[in-house]
C-alpha positions in Angstrom: 6.1 30.4 -15.7 3.9 29.6 -12.4 0.9 28.8 -14.7 3.5 26.4 -16.8 3.8 24.5 -13.5 2.5 20.7 -13.6 3.7 19.2 -9.9 5.3 20.7 -6.9 8.7 19.2 -7.1 8.7 21.8 -10.0 8.4 24.7 -7.0 11.8 23.2 -5.5 13.9 24.5 -9.1 11.6 27.6 -8.3 12.5 28.7 -5.1 16.5 27.5 -5.6 16.3 30.9 -8.5 15.2 32.5 -6.0 16.1 32.7 -3.0 19.7 33.7 -1.3 21.9 30.3 -1.8 22.5 30.4 2.2 18.5 30.2 3.0 17.7 27.4 0.0 20.2 25.3 1.4 18.6 26.6 5.4 15.7 25.1 3.8 16.2 22.2 1.5 19.4 21.0 3.6 19.0 17.7 5.7 21.5 16.3 8.9 25.2 14.9 8.0 24.7 12.8 5.2 21.6 13.3 4.3 20.6 9.6 3.6 17.5 10.6 6.0 16.7 13.3 3.8 16.4 11.5 0.4 14.7 8.2 2.2 11.3 9.6 3.4 11.1 10.9 -0.9 11.8 7.4 -2.1 10.3 5.5 0.5 7.1 6.9 -0.6 8.1 5.2 -4.2 8.7 1.1 -3.0 4.6 1.2 -1.8 2.7 0.1 -5.0 -0.9 1.1 -5.4 -3.6 -1.4 -6.0 -7.1 -0.3 -7.4 -10.3 -0.9 -7.3 -12.1 -0.8 -10.6 -15.6 -0.6 -11.0 -16.5 2.2 -8.3 -18.7 4.3 -8.4 -16.8 7.5 -8.4 -19.2 9.8 -9.8 -18.3 12.1 -7.0 -15.6 12.4 -5.0 -15.3 13.0 -0.7 -11.5 14.9 0.2 -12.6 16.2 3.1 -11.2 14.6 6.7 -11.9 16.1 10.5 -9.1 16.4 12.4 -9.4 16.9 16.5 -13.3 18.2 15.3 -12.1 21.1 12.6 -13.4 19.6 9.2 -10.6 19.7 6.9 -11.4 20.7 3.1 -8.5 17.9 2.0 -6.5 15.5 4.5 -3.5 17.8 3.8 -1.8 20.5 6.1 1.2 22.3 7.1 3.8 21.6 8.9 5.8 23.7 11.9 8.3 25.2 9.9 10.5 27.8 10.5 11.0 31.9 9.5 9.1 32.6 6.4 10.0 35.6 5.9 14.1 34.7 4.5 11.3 33.3 1.8 9.2 35.6 1.5 8.6 39.6 3.3 5.2 38.6 3.8 6.5 35.4 5.6 3.7 33.3 8.0 1.1 35.7 6.9 1.1 34.7 3.9 1.6 31.6 4.3 -1.8 31.8 6.9 -3.6 33.2 4.4 -3.2 30.6 2.3 -4.4 27.8 4.7 -7.7 30.0 5.3 -8.4 30.4 1.2 -7.3 26.6 1.3 -10.3 25.6 3.6 -6.7 23.8 6.3 -4.8 23.8 9.2 -1.7 25.3 9.7 1.0 24.7 12.1 2.5 27.9 13.3 6.7 27.1 13.7 7.9 28.1 17.4 10.4 29.9 15.2 8.8 31.9 13.5 9.6 35.2 11.9 6.4 36.1 12.9 4.6 35.9 16.2 1.1 34.7 17.1 -0.4 37.2 17.3 -0.2 38.7 14.2 -0.8 34.8 12.1 -3.7 35.0 14.4 -4.8 39.0 13.1 -3.9 37.9 9.8 -6.8 35.1 8.7 -9.5 32.9 10.1 -7.5 30.1 9.7 -7.5 26.7 12.4 -4.4 26.7 13.9 -2.2 24.8 16.5 0.9 26.2 17.8 3.5 24.0 17.4 6.0 24.4 20.8 9.4 23.7 21.6 10.7 23.4 25.5 12.8 26.5 27.2 15.3 25.7 29.8 13.2 28.8 31.1 9.5 27.1 31.3 8.5 30.0 31.8 8.6 30.9 28.6 6.8 28.0 27.7 4.0 29.0 29.2 4.1 32.6 28.8 3.7 31.4 24.7 1.7 28.7 25.2 -0.9 31.5 26.9 -0.5 33.5 24.4 -1.2 30.8 21.4 -4.0 30.1 23.4 -5.2 33.4 23.9 -5.1 33.6 19.6 -7.7 31.3 19.4 -4.7 28.0 18.4 -6.7 25.3 18.7 -3.6 22.6 20.0 -0.5 22.3 20.9 1.8 20.4 18.9 5.1 19.3 20.8 8.6 19.0 19.4 10.0 16.6 20.6 13.0 15.0 19.1 15.4 18.0 19.4 16.8 17.8 22.7 19.7 19.1 20.8 20.0 21.1 17.0 21.1 17.9 14.4 23.8 18.6 12.0 22.8 19.9 8.9 26.7 20.8 7.2 25.2 23.0 4.4 24.4 26.3 7.4 28.1 25.3 9.0 29.9 26.2 5.5 27.5 29.0 4.7 28.1 30.4 7.9 24.3 30.9 8.0 23.0 33.6 10.6 19.3 33.5 11.9 17.3 36.6 12.5 16.3 36.9 16.6 13.0 34.8 17.1 10.2 36.9 17.2 8.1 34.7 19.5 10.8 35.1 21.7 11.0 39.3 21.3 10.9 40.7 24.8 11.2 37.4 26.8 15.0 37.1 26.1 18.0 37.8 23.4 18.4 34.3 21.2 22.0 36.7 20.4 24.4 34.3 20.2 27.5 34.0 18.5 30.0 31.5 17.4 33.3 31.4 16.9 32.8 29.7 13.2 30.3 32.0 12.0 27.0 31.0 12.2 24.5 31.7 15.2 22.3 28.7 14.8 23.5 25.7 16.7 24.5 28.0 19.7 21.1 29.9 19.3 19.8 26.3 19.8 21.6 24.5 22.5 21.2 27.4 24.6 17.5 27.7 24.6 16.1 24.4 24.7 15.4 22.4 27.4 17.7 18.3 26.9 16.0 17.8 30.5 13.0 17.3 28.8 10.8 14.0 29.4 8.1 12.0 29.4 7.4 13.1 33.1 7.2 16.5 31.3 4.0 16.9 29.6 2.0 16.4 32.7 3.3 20.5 33.5 2.5 20.9 29.8 -0.6 19.6 30.1 -1.8 21.3 33.6 -1.4 25.1 32.3 -2.9 24.7 29.0 -6.6 22.8 28.0 -5.8 23.1 24.8 -4.9 19.6 22.8 -1.4 18.6 22.9 0.1 15.9 19.4 3.5 15.0 20.0 5.8 14.9 16.7 8.9 13.3 16.4 7.3 9.7 17.4 9.5 7.2 15.0 8.8 3.5 17.1 5.9 2.0 18.6 7.5 2.2 22.4 7.1 6.1 22.0 3.7 5.9 20.6 2.4 3.7 23.4 4.3 5.9 25.9 2.4 8.6 24.0 -0.6 7.4 24.4 0.0 6.6 28.2 0.6 10.5 28.6 -2.4 11.1 27.8 -1.2 12.4 23.6 -4.0 13.6 21.6 -2.8 12.9 17.9 0.7 11.8 17.1 2.8 13.2 14.5 5.3 10.9 12.4 8.2 12.8 11.8 11.8 13.0 11.9 11.9 16.4 11.9 12.1 16.6 8.2 15.9 14.3 8.3 17.0 17.8 10.0 17.8 16.2 12.8 19.5 12.7 13.0 20.2 10.9 10.1 20.4 7.6 9.4 16.3 7.5 11.4 13.8 5.3 9.4 11.7 7.0 5.9 8.9 8.6 8.4 6.5 6.4 5.7 8.2 3.0 6.6 7.3 3.5 10.1 4.3 4.8 10.3 1.9 1.7 9.9 4.2 0.8 13.4 2.7 3.6 14.7 -0.8 3.7 13.6 -0.8 -0.2 15.2 0.3 0.4 18.4 -2.4 3.2 18.4 -5.0 1.8 17.9 -6.6 4.4 16.7 -7.3 5.8 20.1 -6.5 9.3 18.9 -5.1 10.5 15.1 -1.8 9.2 13.3 -0.4 12.4 11.3 2.3 11.6 9.2 5.4 14.4 8.2 8.1 13.9 5.6 8.9 13.1 1.8 4.9 14.0 1.0 5.4 15.4 -2.0 2.1 13.4 -5.1 -1.1 12.9 -4.2 -0.2 9.4 -4.6 1.8 9.9 -1.5 -0.9 11.0 0.5 -3.5 8.2 -0.1 -0.4 6.2 0.9 -0.1 7.8 3.8 -3.8 6.9 4.4 -3.9 3.8 3.1 -1.7 3.0 6.0 -3.5 4.3 8.5 -2.4 8.2 9.0 -5.7 10.7 9.3 -3.9 13.3 7.2 -0.5 14.6 6.6 1.2 17.5 7.1 3.4 19.3 4.3 6.5 21.3 4.8 9.1 21.6 2.4 6.8 23.0 -0.3 4.7 25.1 0.9 8.5 27.1 1.2 9.0 26.3 -1.4 5.7 27.4 -3.7 6.0 30.4 -1.2 9.7 31.3 -2.6 8.9 31.4 -5.7 5.4 33.4 -5.8 4.3 33.8 -2.0 0.3 33.7 -0.9 -0.5 32.2 -4.2 2.4 29.5 -4.3 1.1 28.3 -1.3 -2.4 27.7 -2.5 -1.2 26.3 -5.6 1.3 23.9 -3.4 -2.5 22.9 -1.8 -4.2 23.0 -4.5 -1.6 20.6 -6.7 -1.9 17.7 -3.4 -5.5 18.1 -3.6 -6.3 17.7 -8.0 -3.3 14.8 -7.5 -4.5 12.9 -4.4 -8.8 13.0 -5.9 -7.7 12.2 -9.3 -6.1 9.2 -7.8 -8.9 8.4 -5.6 -11.0 7.6 -8.4 -8.3 6.5 -10.7 -8.4 3.3 -7.4 -12.1 3.0 -6.3 -12.2 5.3 -4.2 -15.3 7.3 -3.8 -14.3 9.0 0.0 -11.4 9.6 2.4 -13.0 7.0 5.1 -13.0 4.1 1.5 -9.1 4.1 1.4 -7.8 1.5 3.0 -5.2 -0.8 4.3 -5.6 -3.2 0.7 -4.8 -0.3 -1.6 -1.6 -0.6 -1.5 2.1 -3.0 -1.6 5.0 -2.7 0.9 8.0 -4.3 1.1 6.7 -6.1 4.0 4.1 -7.4 2.0 6.2 -8.8 -0.7 8.6 -10.6 1.5 5.9 -12.2 3.1 4.0 -13.4 0.9 7.7 -15.1 -0.2 8.0 -16.6 3.2 
């Protein structure tokens, strides 16, 4: 049946069939009313493409460079939790797919496999996504292990002082296994009278006091570049520049934290303008088509991150499913670039899209 799949969205159907309801809901669900979850996808549909014709597109160059690492296309693998709930090989399969697709994988703090296991599985370029715990020595341990294992950057997730309220997990009484990267460092077996351990675990572990001044501390414990993930406003983009971030990831945590935040594509341009291209800006959230990638690049992103579709591909077909997801998006982007008159990623510009803001300004 995998051969019959014609777009990335169809992997979600297969994943729903393959996974227990509890696990599918864990991956697919968003916070509270899931308004932002829907908007992350829908807001891409409001952006119109403006193709150029009679451009030589006999050759299309998709490759780009992120923090000095050349990848085959501006499509990266976002940090997502607990891949072994989707497939027995977990993040090892995802990492091998990333290597095969010549792209960057961001390994989640809450991965099913340790930083060392993933590093040993293949030669993919890897970044490590970090939550800062109340016990700062744990962050020091993990960052040093990631650096020793050859990870190339630290991705600090900044939008989770507390865990968002995902009602499906509450109803399903979702229980997560212990975090592989915390084995030997601390116990995370926190029990709840309501039957789910997710919220108690998160609120016991993560440090809600983390603030901008702590970036200096984080920089003091590693020589790796630090990207800040969870930026949604011009003001926070400017602060990220002030504290020396090496990159910014425009993200609302896959709409899993605070509902009714803006769709990431709708605030991307504001963040890019605030940064002024001093550091790479990456977009996370809602990417389901090659046209989505094109739109993000036109609005100033250097690359996009793909989260749920990777999980759905993994659940449906393991490593091959992840490779298929990434290849489909890459192929669709290549076709979009050809039809839009863009022979290379560098040729994609703001003039290739029209947004709601453009339409409003034209009426004034």
